[in-house]
C-alpha positions in Angstrom: -74.5 5.1 -66.1 -76.0 3.7 -69.4 -74.7 0.6 -70.9 -74.9 -0.7 -74.4 -76.0 -4.1 -73.5 -78.7 -2.7 -71.3 -80.0 -0.7 -74.4 -79.9 -3.7 -76.9 -82.1 -5.7 -74.1 -84.7 -2.8 -74.0 -85.1 -2.5 -77.7 -85.6 -6.3 -78.0 -88.2 -6.4 -75.2 -89.9 -3.3 -77.1 -90.0 -5.4 -80.6 -90.7 -8.7 -78.8 -93.4 -7.3 -76.4 -92.4 -9.8 -73.5 -89.7 -10.6 -71.6 -89.8 -14.3 -72.8 -89.9 -13.4 -76.1 -86.8 -11.1 -75.9 -84.8 -13.7 -73.9 -85.6 -16.1 -77.0 -84.5 -13.4 -79.5 -81.2 -12.6 -77.3 -80.4 -16.2 -76.6 -80.2 -15.9 -72.9 -83.2 -16.7 -69.8 -86.2 -14.5 -69.1 -84.8 -14.0 -65.5 -81.7 -12.6 -67.1 -83.5 -10.1 -69.3 -85.5 -8.9 -66.2 -82.7 -8.4 -64.3 -81.2 -6.3 -67.1 -84.3 -4.3 -67.3 -84.2 -3.8 -63.6 -80.7 -2.7 -63.6 -81.6 0.1 -66.5 -84.7 1.4 -64.7 -82.1 1.9 -61.6 -79.7 3.7 -63.6 -82.2 6.1 -65.0 -84.4 6.5 -62.0 -87.8 5.9 -63.6 -89.7 3.0 -65.1 -89.2 2.1 -68.7 -91.9 -0.6 -69.1 -95.2 -1.4 -68.0 -97.4 -4.5 -68.8 -101.1 -4.6 -70.2 -102.0 -8.1 -70.0 -99.7 -10.3 -71.6 -97.8 -7.7 -73.4 -95.0 -5.5 -72.4 -94.9 -1.7 -73.4 -92.6 1.2 -73.4 -93.4 3.9 -70.9 -92.9 7.5 -72.4 -89.4 7.5 -71.0 -88.9 4.2 -72.4 -89.9 5.4 -76.0 -87.3 8.2 -75.6 -84.5 5.9 -74.4 -85.1 3.2 -77.1 -85.1 6.0 -79.7 -82.1 7.7 -78.7 -80.5 3.8 -78.1 -81.2 2.9 -81.6 -78.8 5.7 -82.8 -76.3 5.0 -80.2 -76.4 1.2 -80.9 -76.0 2.0 -84.6 -73.0 4.0 -84.0 -71.1 1.5 -81.9 -71.9 -1.2 -84.4 -70.4 1.3 -87.1 -67.3 1.7 -84.8 -67.1 -2.0 -84.3 -66.8 -2.5 -88.1 -64.4 0.2 -88.6 -62.2 -0.9 -86.0 -62.2 -4.5 -87.5 -61.6 -3.0 -90.8 -58.4 -1.1 -89.5 -57.0 -4.5 -87.3 -57.5 -6.4 -90.9 -55.7 -3.7 -92.9 -58.7 -2.9 -95.1 -58.6 0.6 -93.7 -56.5 2.7 -91.6 -54.2 5.5 -91.9 -50.1 6.2 -91.5 -48.9 9.6 -91.2 -45.1 9.8 -92.3 -42.7 12.2 -91.4 -39.3 12.1 -93.5 -36.5 14.0 -94.3 -36.1 15.0 -98.1 -33.5 12.4 -99.2 -35.3 9.6 -97.8 -38.8 11.1 -99.2 -37.2 10.7 -102.6 -35.5 7.3 -102.3 -36.9 5.2 -99.6 -40.3 6.2 -99.2 -41.8 5.9 -102.8 -41.3 2.1 -103.1 -42.3 1.3 -99.8 -45.4 3.3 -99.8 -46.4 1.9 -103.4 -45.9 -1.7 -101.9 -48.0 -0.9 -99.2 -50.7 0.7 -101.1 -50.6 -2.4 -103.5 -50.9 -4.8 -100.4 -53.5 -3.1 -98.7 -55.4 -0.5 -100.9 -57.5 0.9 -98.2 -54.9 2.2 -96.0 -54.3 6.0 -96.5 -50.8 7.2 -96.1 -49.9 11.1 -95.9 -46.3 12.8 -95.6 -44.7 15.6 -94.4 -41.1 16.8 -94.4 -39.0 17.4 -91.5 -35.2 17.0 -90.5 -34.6 15.2 -87.2 -34.9 16.3 -84.3 -38.0 17.9 -85.5 -39.4 14.7 -86.9 -38.9 13.4 -83.8 -40.6 16.1 -81.9 -43.6 15.4 -84.3 -43.7 11.6 -83.4 -43.6 12.4 -79.7 -46.3 15.4 -80.0 -48.6 12.8 -81.7 -48.5 14.5 -85.2 -47.3 11.4 -87.0 -46.9 7.6 -86.8 -43.7 7.0 -88.2 -40.5 9.3 -88.4 -37.8 8.7 -90.6 -34.5 10.0 -89.0 -30.7 9.7 -88.9 -28.1 10.1 -86.7 -24.2 10.4 -86.7 -22.8 7.8 -84.5 -19.0 7.3 -83.3 -17.2 5.6 -85.9 -14.3 3.1 -85.8 -12.0 5.7 -87.7 -12.7 8.7 -85.4 -15.4 10.3 -87.0 -17.3 12.9 -84.8 -20.2 11.7 -82.7 -23.6 13.0 -83.6 -24.0 16.7 -84.1 -26.7 17.1 -81.1 -23.8 16.5 -78.7 -23.8 12.5 -79.1 -27.1 12.3 -77.4 -29.4 10.7 -80.5 -29.3 7.5 -79.4 -30.3 8.3 -75.8 -33.5 10.6 -77.3 -34.4 7.3 -78.8 -34.7 5.3 -75.9 -38.2 4.9 -75.3 -39.0 4.3 -79.0 -39.3 1.6 -81.3 -36.1 1.8 -83.8 -36.3 0.3 -86.9 -32.6 0.3 -88.7 -33.0 0.8 -92.3 -29.5 1.4 -93.7 -26.0 3.2 -93.3 -25.7 6.1 -95.7 -22.2 7.0 -96.6 -21.3 10.8 -96.8 -19.5 11.7 -100.1 -17.3 14.9 -101.2 -18.7 17.1 -103.9 -15.7 19.2 -105.9 -16.3 21.3 -108.9 -15.2 19.2 -111.8 -12.0 21.4 -112.3 -10.9 20.8 -109.0 -7.3 20.0 -108.6 -8.6 17.1 -105.9 -11.4 15.9 -108.2 -9.7 13.0 -109.7 -8.3 11.7 -106.5 -9.4 8.4 -105.2 -10.0 9.7 -101.8 -9.7 13.4 -100.4 -8.8 13.9 -96.7 -11.0 16.6 -95.0 -7.7 18.1 -94.1 -7.1 18.8 -97.5 -10.0 20.9 -97.8 -9.4 23.3 -94.9 -9.1 26.4 -97.2 -12.1 25.6 -99.0 -15.3 27.5 -99.3 -17.9 25.2 -97.8 -21.7 24.8 -98.5 -23.4 23.4 -95.4 -26.9 21.6 -95.2 -29.2 21.6 -92.7 -28.5 22.6 -89.0 -27.7 19.2 -87.6 -25.5 18.3 -90.9 -23.5 21.8 -90.4 -22.8 21.2 -86.9 -21.8 17.4 -87.9 -19.8 19.1 -90.6 -18.0 21.3 -87.9 -17.4 18.7 -85.7 -15.9 16.4 -88.6 -13.5 19.3 -89.7 -12.7 20.1 -86.2 -11.5 16.6 -85.6 -9.1 16.9 -88.8 -7.8 20.4 -87.3 -9.5 23.2 -88.7 -12.9 25.3 -88.9 -14.7 25.2 -92.1 -15.3 28.4 -93.7 -19.3 28.0 -94.5 -20.3 30.7 -97.0 -23.6 29.1 -97.9 -26.2 27.0 -96.0 -29.2 25.3 -97.6 -31.0 22.2 -97.0 -32.1 22.1 -100.8 -29.8 19.4 -102.1 -30.2 20.7 -105.7 -29.0 24.0 -104.5 -25.8 22.6 -103.0 -25.3 20.8 -106.2 -26.0 23.9 -108.3 -23.4 26.1 -105.7 -20.6 23.4 -106.2 -21.3 23.1 -109.6 -20.7 26.8 -110.2 -17.5 26.7 -108.3 -18.8 28.5 -105.2 -17.5 25.8 -102.8 -17.1 22.2 -102.0 -19.7 20.0 -99.7 -20.3 16.8 -98.5 -23.5 14.9 -98.8 -25.3 11.5 -98.2 -25.4 9.0 -101.0 -29.4 9.2 -100.7 -29.2 13.0 -101.3 -26.6 12.6 -104.2 -29.1 10.1 -105.7 -31.9 12.4 -105.7 -30.2 15.0 -107.7 -28.4 15.2 -110.9 -24.7 16.3 -110.2 -24.1 18.3 -113.2 -20.8 19.6 -113.2 -19.8 17.9 -110.2 -17.4 15.5 -109.1 -17.9 13.0 -106.3 -15.2 11.8 -104.4 -14.6 9.6 -101.2 -13.7 11.7 -98.3 -11.6 10.5 -95.2 -12.2 9.8 -92.4 -15.0 7.9 -93.6 -18.3 9.4 -92.4 -21.8 7.5 -92.1 -25.3 8.2 -90.9 -27.4 5.7 -89.6 -30.8 6.0 -91.4 -33.9 4.6 -89.2 -37.8 4.5 -88.8 -38.9 5.5 -85.4 -42.4 4.9 -83.9 -44.1 4.9 -80.6 -44.1 1.5 -78.8 -48.0 1.6 -78.6 -48.3 2.7 -82.4 -45.9 -0.4 -83.3 -48.7 -2.6 -82.3 -51.2 -1.1 -85.0 -51.4 -3.2 -88.0 -50.9 -0.5 -90.4 -48.1 1.0 -88.7 -46.2 -2.3 -88.5 -46.8 -3.2 -92.3 -45.1 0.3 -92.9 -42.2 -0.3 -91.0 -41.8 -3.8 -92.8 -42.2 -2.1 -96.4 -39.6 0.6 -95.3 -37.1 -1.8 -94.4 -37.8 -4.2 -97.5 -37.3 -0.9 -99.5 -34.1 -0.2 -97.9 -32.9 -3.8 -98.0 -33.3 -3.8 -101.8 -31.1 -0.7 -102.2 -28.1 -2.3 -100.0 -28.5 -5.9 -101.1 -28.9 -6.8 -97.4 -31.8 -9.2 -95.8 -34.7 -6.9 -94.5 -35.4 -7.0 -90.8 -38.4 -9.4 -89.9 -38.6 -8.3 -86.2 -40.1 -5.2 -84.7 -37.3 -3.4 -82.7 -38.2 -3.3 -78.7 -38.4 0.2 -77.3 -34.6 1.9 -77.5 -33.5 -1.2 -79.3 -32.5 -2.1 -82.7 -34.7 -4.3 -84.6 -33.5 -7.9 -85.3 -31.5 -8.0 -88.5 
């Protein structure tokens, strides 16, 4: 097997014309150079050098190997420089996948800060809802996934819509908690309950409902089921402006996360608190090995700062262990 160190010695001998001169150039001993050359010739199975008086020259095979070795060594040098740039955050890439409401609220500030601090880092984004975003992460199609889950709350709200298994699904991932996102009710402005301080889910049992993505829809059904009724879902869309438009037109009621409401203009819609209170946990996920990549680690830090700026809470400063919450 050819080794880069052997190729470097071969080129040094060819340039210097002798083992002793090559040794001085390489900063090693003449016997060490001789040993490297014997190992290389044994590896390729043919002589690479021959002596003419006091000068050492390349055989035809040696010339071929030295010529190709120059390309190989140049490629290795370029690779070393590129890796050093990535390690030093002078270059690199981060592939993000996010659900829409985080894309419009959490990501812009975080990505802008990352680019300002490390302008050589390239960032790309695609949108996907969990669990699809987590599947993209596991498949190696992204480096950081923004996701959410609905945990069991102290006042009896339903578990995660995927059967309460979201936490277990993330056990082998690095989990960076970002914020807790409250769900709010959306009613047409003229609705009789639109002026109430709080609206129980049970009070909306006879309403037409507008549901969101499949996971959010299942969670809505779970929460309403805990309140004693099955929601009549007439419309389903994961486009938040469409939800607001349908509610504003008086076609039904809905619940949306606060992040989603912030990203649209709720024209003709009254926002109300709903009980029992329902909150989803918004997190950034990555694979344990990726969590040690400088650009990925910096992205997680900036996402945490962006989330903390929204809540007024201190941002986490430590990376999470696989399957555990990050410190803070």
